[in-house]
C-alpha positions in Angstrom: 1.5 -25.6 0.3 1.5 -22.4 2.5 -2.0 -21.8 4.3 -3.1 -18.2 4.8 -5.8 -16.9 7.3 -7.3 -13.6 6.8 -7.6 -11.1 10.0 -10.1 -8.8 9.2 -13.2 -9.5 6.7 -14.0 -6.2 5.4 -13.8 -4.3 2.0 -10.2 -5.2 1.2 -10.3 -8.7 2.3 -12.8 -9.7 -0.2 -9.8 -9.3 -2.9 -7.4 -11.3 -0.6 -10.0 -14.0 -0.3 -10.8 -14.1 -4.0 -7.1 -14.9 -4.8 -6.3 -17.3 -1.9 -9.7 -18.8 -1.9 -10.0 -19.6 -5.5 -6.7 -21.5 -6.3 -5.3 -18.2 -8.0 -2.2 -18.4 -6.1 0.3 -21.3 -7.1 1.3 -22.9 -3.8 -0.9 -20.9 -1.4 -4.6 -21.7 -0.2 -7.1 -20.0 2.4 -7.3 -22.0 5.4 -9.2 -19.7 8.0 -10.9 -16.3 8.4 -11.2 -14.3 11.4 -13.4 -11.1 12.4 -14.9 -10.0 15.3 -18.0 -9.2 13.6 -19.5 -12.7 13.4 -21.7 -11.9 10.1 -18.5 -11.0 8.3 -16.6 -13.8 9.4 -19.4 -16.3 8.6 -20.1 -15.0 5.4 -16.4 -15.5 4.2 -16.4 -18.8 6.0 -19.6 -20.1 4.0 -18.5 -18.8 0.9 -14.9 -20.4 0.7 -15.6 -23.2 2.8 -13.1 -22.6 5.4 -13.2 -21.9 9.3 -14.4 -18.9 10.8 -12.9 -17.4 14.0 -13.6 -14.3 16.1 -10.4 -13.9 18.4 -6.8 -13.8 17.2 -6.2 -16.7 20.0 -9.1 -19.0 18.5 -7.5 -18.8 15.2 -3.9 -19.2 15.9 -4.9 -22.3 18.0 -5.8 -24.0 14.8 -3.1 -25.9 13.5 -2.0 -25.7 10.1 -1.8 -21.8 9.6 1.7 -20.7 8.4 0.8 -16.9 7.3 -1.8 -14.4 8.7 -2.9 -11.6 6.6 -3.6 -8.5 8.6 -6.5 -6.6 7.1 -7.8 -4.8 10.0 -8.2 -0.9 10.3 -4.9 0.6 9.7 -4.7 1.8 13.6 -5.3 -1.7 14.6 -2.1 -3.1 12.5 0.5 -2.9 15.1 -1.6 -4.6 18.1 -2.5 -7.5 15.6 0.8 -7.9 13.9 2.6 -8.2 17.3 -0.1 -10.7 18.8 0.3 -12.8 15.5 4.2 -12.7 15.6 4.1 -14.0 19.2 2.3 -17.2 17.8 5.1 -17.8 15.3 3.3 -17.0 12.4 4.5 -14.9 9.4 2.5 -11.8 8.9 1.2 -10.0 5.7 -0.2 -6.6 6.6 -2.1 -4.3 4.2 -1.3 -0.5 3.6 -0.2 1.4 5.5 1.7 -0.9 8.0 0.7 1.5 10.7 -0.1 5.0 11.3 2.9 5.9 13.6 6.6 5.2 13.3 6.3 3.8 17.0 4.0 1.2 16.1 6.0 0.4 12.8 8.9 -0.2 15.2 6.9 -2.5 17.3 5.6 -4.6 14.6 9.3 -5.1 13.3 10.8 -6.1 16.4 8.0 -8.4 17.4 8.5 -10.2 14.0 12.3 -10.3 14.6 12.0 -11.3 18.1 9.6 -14.5 17.0 11.8 -15.2 14.1 8.9 -14.5 11.5 8.8 -12.5 8.3 6.9 -9.3 8.1 5.4 -8.3 4.5 4.0 -4.9 3.9 1.2 -5.1 1.1 2.5 -2.7 -1.9 1.1 -4.3 -4.7 1.2 -1.7 -7.2 5.1 -2.2 -7.1 4.1 -5.5 -9.0 2.0 -4.0 -11.6 3.7 -4.9 -15.3 4.2 -1.3 -16.4 5.7 -0.4 -13.0 8.0 -3.3 -13.2 9.1 -2.4 -16.6 9.7 1.4 -15.6 11.7 0.2 -12.6 13.8 -2.0 -14.8 14.5 1.1 -16.9 15.3 3.1 -13.9 17.9 0.5 -12.6 19.3 0.6 -16.1 20.2 4.3 -15.8 17.7 5.2 -18.5 16.3 8.2 -17.0 20.0 9.6 -16.3 19.6 12.5 -13.7 16.0 12.4 -12.3 14.3 15.9 -12.3 10.5 15.6 -11.5 8.5 12.9 -10.1 4.6 13.1 -9.7 1.7 11.1 -8.7 -1.7 11.7 -9.2 -4.9 10.0 -7.2 -8.3 11.0 -8.4 -10.5 8.8 -6.9 -14.4 8.9 -5.7 -14.9 8.2 -2.2 -18.2 9.6 -1.2 -19.9 9.6 2.3 -21.5 6.2 1.9 -17.9 4.7 1.9 -16.7 6.3 5.1 -20.3 5.5 6.8 -19.5 1.8 6.1 -17.5 1.6 9.6 -16.8 4.1 12.5 -13.2 4.1 12.1 -13.1 5.2 8.4 -11.6 8.7 8.1 -10.5 9.2 11.6 -6.9 9.9 12.6 -6.8 7.5 15.1 -7.7 4.4 12.7 -7.4 5.4 9.3 -6.2 9.0 8.3 -7.7 10.5 5.0 -6.7 10.1 1.2 -2.9 10.3 1.8 -2.8 7.6 4.6 -5.3 5.5 2.8 -6.1 5.7 -0.8 -2.8 7.3 -1.9 -0.1 5.7 0.3 0.7 3.0 -2.4 1.3 6.0 -4.9 3.5 8.0 -2.3 5.4 4.6 -1.8 6.3 4.4 -5.5 7.1 8.0 -5.8 10.0 7.7 -3.5 10.7 4.1 -4.6 11.4 5.7 -8.1 12.8 9.1 -7.1 14.8 8.0 -4.0 15.1 9.2 -0.6 13.0 12.6 0.6 14.7 15.5 2.3 11.8 17.6 3.0 7.9 17.9 2.3 5.3 20.6 2.3 1.8 19.8 2.1 -1.8 21.3 2.2 -5.3 19.7 2.7 -9.0 20.0 2.9 -11.9 18.2 3.6 -13.8 19.2 0.4 -16.8 17.0 -0.2 -17.3 14.7 3.1 -17.7 14.6 6.7 -14.6 13.0 8.3 -11.8 14.1 10.6 -9.1 13.9 8.0 -8.6 14.9 4.7 -10.1 14.0 1.5 -7.8 16.2 -0.7 -4.3 17.1 -0.5 -1.4 18.6 -2.6 2.3 18.5 -1.7 5.8 19.2 -3.1 8.5 16.9 -2.2 12.4 17.7 -2.4 14.7 14.6 -3.0 17.8 14.3 -1.5 19.3 13.9 -5.1 18.0 17.3 -5.9 14.9 16.2 -7.9 11.4 17.6 -7.2 8.3 15.7 -6.6 4.5 16.3 -6.8 1.7 14.4 -4.8 -2.0 15.3 -5.9 -4.4 12.9 -4.0 -8.2 13.3 -3.7 -11.2 11.2 -2.9 -13.5 14.2 -4.3 -13.5 13.1 -7.8 -16.9 13.1 -9.2 -19.1 10.8 -10.1 -16.5 8.2 -10.6 -12.8 7.1 -10.4 -10.5 9.1 -12.7 -6.9 8.1 -12.5 -4.1 6.6 -10.2 -0.9 7.8 -12.1 3.0 7.8 -11.9 5.1 10.1 -14.0 9.1 10.1 -13.9 11.1 12.9 -16.0 14.7 12.3 -16.1 17.6 13.7 -18.2 17.6 10.6 -20.2 13.7 10.1 -20.6 10.2 10.3 -19.6 7.5 7.8 -18.5 3.9 8.4 -17.4 1.9 5.3 -16.1 -1.8 5.9 -15.9 -5.1 4.0 -15.7 -7.1 3.4 -12.6 -4.3 1.7 -10.7 -1.2 2.7 -12.3 -1.6 -0.1 -14.9 -1.5 1.8 -18.5 1.5 3.1 -19.9 0.8 6.4 -21.5 4.0 7.5 -22.3 7.4 5.7 -22.9 10.0 8.2 -24.4 13.7 7.8 -23.9 16.6 10.0 -25.6 18.4 6.8 -26.3 15.9 4.2 -28.0 16.1 0.6 -27.9 14.6 -1.8 -30.0 12.1 -3.2 -27.2 11.0 0.4 -26.7 8.3 0.1 -29.8 6.2 -2.8 -28.1 6.6 -1.6 -24.6 3.1 0.6 -24.7 1.0 -2.3 -26.5 2.7 -5.3 -24.6 2.8 -4.2 -21.0 -0.4 -2.3 -20.5 -3.1 -4.0 -18.4 -6.3 -2.4 -17.8 -7.6 -3.4 -14.5 -11.5 -3.8 -13.5 -11.1 -1.6 -10.4 -8.8 0.5 -8.5 -7.0 -2.4 -6.8 -5.6 -3.6 -10.0 -4.0 -7.2 -10.6 -1.1 -6.6 -8.4 -2.3 -8.3 -5.3 -1.7 -11.8 -7.3 1.8 -11.2 -8.1 2.2 -9.8 -4.7 1.2 -12.9 -2.9 2.9 -15.0 -5.5 6.1 -13.1 -4.4 5.4 -13.9 -0.6 5.1 -17.5 -1.4 8.6 -17.3 -3.3 10.2 -15.4 -0.2 8.9 -18.2 2.0 10.5 -20.7 0.1 13.9 -19.3 -0.3 13.4 -18.3 -4.1 13.4 -14.7 -3.7 14.3 -11.9 -1.1 11.4 -9.6 -0.2 10.8 -6.6 -1.9 8.6 -4.8 0.7 9.4 -6.2 4.3 8.9 -4.4 7.7 11.9 -1.9 7.1 10.7 -0.8 3.4 7.2 -0.5 4.7 8.6 1.9 7.6 10.5 4.2 5.1 7.4 4.5 3.1 5.3 5.3 6.4 7.8 7.9 7.4 7.0 9.9 4.2 3.3 9.5 4.7 3.9 10.6 8.5 5.7 13.7 7.4 3.0 14.8 5.1 0.6 14.8 7.9 3.0 16.7 10.0 3.1 19.2 7.3 -0.5 19.5 6.9 -0.9 20.0 10.8 1.8 22.5 11.1 1.7 24.4 7.6 5.5 24.2 7.5 7.9 22.4 5.2 8.8 19.3 7.2 12.3 17.7 7.1 13.0 13.9 7.1 13.9 12.1 9.2 10.7 13.0 10.9 10.0 14.6 14.3 6.6 14.6 14.9 5.0 17.6 16.8 1.8 18.7 15.5 0.2 15.5 13.6 -2.9 13.6 14.7 -2.2 10.8 12.5 -2.5 7.3 14.8 -3.8 9.2 17.8 -7.1 9.4 19.5 
């Protein structure tokens, strides 16, 4: 049994605690929770019957903790990951792994030095429709890639940002790209390949925050394909979609739903017998934007720690995804097309 502790008992921690604290992850259990806000930690403690702590040192002094899931604000991920790694515990860190590449490098170095694993949460890669589409990509069914698109049309009203002072700030959170759409940006590059350059525009349309609530961007991939990112928290009055489309010379897929969980189109030039049942068999409609990927993600972490699998999203993979997010912010700030590898000059992401 692998014992997990949660560092941070905010909004996303509810999903992690639900899985780990109710026996939904075979071979894993919730062993402790920690938050500087005592009311939050005590509420989780009472609900799941595990000890509550209020500092990392207190929590990691407790024996029996194997992995710490870092669920604090994005701008604190590096500080907390480094602190946990120094105690010899493995780290699971929520998206994005950090807000600057320097912080990401510090996290990777700290985990390497301590001999512990660093896992970055990218649960949408484990959604059943996404897994099937990736199998088609790996089998070469798309042929020459032409265009990839992700759309995040969610509803985040002012009340969401007013829950915590760090939400929507450049120093601790970023806007719709760093927060809500970071999973989708990750999937776009995972399917389409390394990015050559990006050009992004953004606005604060309907909420009072530092960062953007709406962004559109075009991408050029090294293989010659193009990409489009459309992301907004200004959909009203409720969430509309989180989707991925991949177009190639050999076929087209579109995965939609709230959380990239519903296959809408699955068409290939060279048909296979199993194609007829893909849309009915491998679409799963989730109850909310989190989808079902977190469960498969934690099962994957357990498999990796037992030596049964290789990590799909380790620190280096997470850093690559972060570099693309950071490039989008650099383009928003400069108004220019930005090339990768990235050189930050104007972006405020991760800065006070």
